[in-house]
GUNUTI-445010 format. One record per residue (C-alpha): x, y, z. Coordinates in steps of 0.2 Angstrom, whole numbers, plus 5000, padded with zeros to 4 digits. Layout:
N
XYZ/...
! end
This chain:
308
485048095011/486148204998/486948154982/487147964978/488847894980/489847814968/490247634974/491847524973/491347324977/492847214980/492447024977/490847064965/490946884957/490646794974/489146724982/488746884991/489647014982/488646974965/487047034973/487747174982/488347234964/486647204955/485747304969/487047444968/486647454949/484847434952/484847564965/485647694954/487247704961/488747724948/489747564953/491347504950/491947334952/493747284956/494147114948/495847024947/495346974927/494547034913/492946954905/494046884892/495246794902/494046744915/493246564917/491546554907/490246584922/491346724930/491446794913/489846794907/489446874927/490547014923/489847044905/488147064913/488847184924/489647274911/487947274901/486947344916/488347494918/489547444930/491247484926/492647344928/494247394936/495647274935/496747254952/496847144967/497047154985/498847134983/499247274971/499247414980/499347544967/497747474958/496847474974/497247654978/496747704960/495047614961/494847694980/495047864971/493547844959/492247814973/491447884989/491047714997/491947544997/491147384999/492247225002/491347055000/492946965001/492946775004/493446695021/495246665016/495446855011/494746935028/496346975035/496947045017/495647175019/497047275029/497747325013/495947415008/496047495025/497847565020/497247625004/495747705010/496747795023/498047855009/496647914998/495748015012/494148045003/493147875006/491447935016/491147735021/491847575021/490847425022/492047265026/491647085022/490447035036/488746965031/488446845045/488446845065/488946995074/490746945078/490547055095/489146965100/489646765098/489946625110/490846535097/492046375101/493646335091/493846325076/492346475072/493046575087/494646605077/493546635061/492646775069/493946835078/494846895062/493346985057/493247075073/495147115072/494747195054/493447305063/494547365075/495847405062/494647525054/493947605070/495947635073/496047715058/494647825059/493647765044/491847795044/491047625042/489547515042/489647325048/488147235040/487747075051/486446975039/486546815048/486146665038/485946655019/484246585014/485146504999/486446405009/485346345023/483546335017/483646225003/484046075013/483546145030/485446125035/485445935032/487145865026/487145785010/485245835005/484945944990/483045984995/482246005012/481845835020/480445735019/480745595032/481945645044/482845805052/484245835062/484245965074/485746035084/485346095102/483546095108/482846185093/482246335101/483646475097/483046595086/483846615068/483746725054/483846685036/483946805022/483846785004/485446854996/484746964985/483947055000/485647065009/486147154994/484747274994/484847315012/486747345011/486547474995/485047555005/486247585019/487647665009/487047865010/485847845026/486647955040/485747815052/486947685048/488647785049/489747695062/488447575067/488047395063/486647355052/485647205058/484547115047/483347035060/481847025048/480346985058/479546865047/481246775045/481746755063/481246575067/481846435079/482346285071/480846205078/479546325069/480746315053/480246125054/478446145057/478246275043/478946145032/477946005039/476446105037/476846145018/477045965013/475745895026/476845775035/477645755051/479545735050/480645615063/481745725073/483345695080/484045815093/485845825095/486145885113/487546025114/488745885121/488645785106/488845945095/490345975103/490945805102/490645805083/491845975082/493045885091/493045735081/492945815064/494545855055/494746045050/494346135040/492646035040/492346075058/492146265055/490446235048/489946135063/490646255076/489746405067/488046295067/488346285087/488346465088/486846495078/485746345083/486346315101/486946455107/485746575097/487146695093/486146785080/484646845092/485346815111/485647005114/484747155111/485147265097/486147415106/486347605103/487847545090/486647465080/485047475069/483847365062/483647355043/481847315041/481247465052/482447575044/481847525026/479947455028/479947495009/480947345006/479847185002/481047055007/480646865002/480146775018/480546615023/478746545020/478846615002/480646544999/480246365005/478646354994/479746334980/480246184986/478546104985/
! end
């Protein structure tokens, strides 16, 4: 695959960015992290994280998406740019696109995606608008002629599995579970560390150039009913199941104030409509576990065992 690319990660202290950054360093890439503040001026947890990155060999660069000059200087140092910015900064990625276009030497841009494939969703508002913003960034990248890879990593295991998506719980339920829809839609759960590894694996891979990289890991693709059954087997107990039909989910979205209803609307897309798996991966997509069978990802079965 040629030489190892130098990587710039924007948003490296975030929930997914930290795992992408760790994987970049672990897999031997010269790694640059664009951060707003130095370790000395950051909050304690963030400062500790930045110090750990620095100790592992990452290069810390000060700058922001709003500071064009700092962005251009950072982009000049690398071959690949990976954005892991949070939802409130998705639109601001147009500034990254401008900087990449100006520098002209970037071989690949990974915009902040890491969820559903936004070009294959049947979402209702307000999730529909959230997905449209990501889709708009895709179109901007394509119009600018920038080489890209979109990472569709589906559900973060660390977000959904510790409580099986049950509001207010900090551990998987042991009495009752609420299930959106009929529980039969197939959903994919991926541990955040594995998202980082698969993302960095794709950086220098010509097979992922101008493609969507789907993390449809076979052992981690389960319906909610299958997920509950797996948990029931582990705790040797049958849970009471409360099914919320689609109409009930839509009513809940309508009755819940914004922005709290965004999560419910995304849940509708994933668990009711089955938007992570209800389409075939076409010629513009590739599947991560098929490309990188050497990656030993954490299975849902293994992940749930830690809650016993």
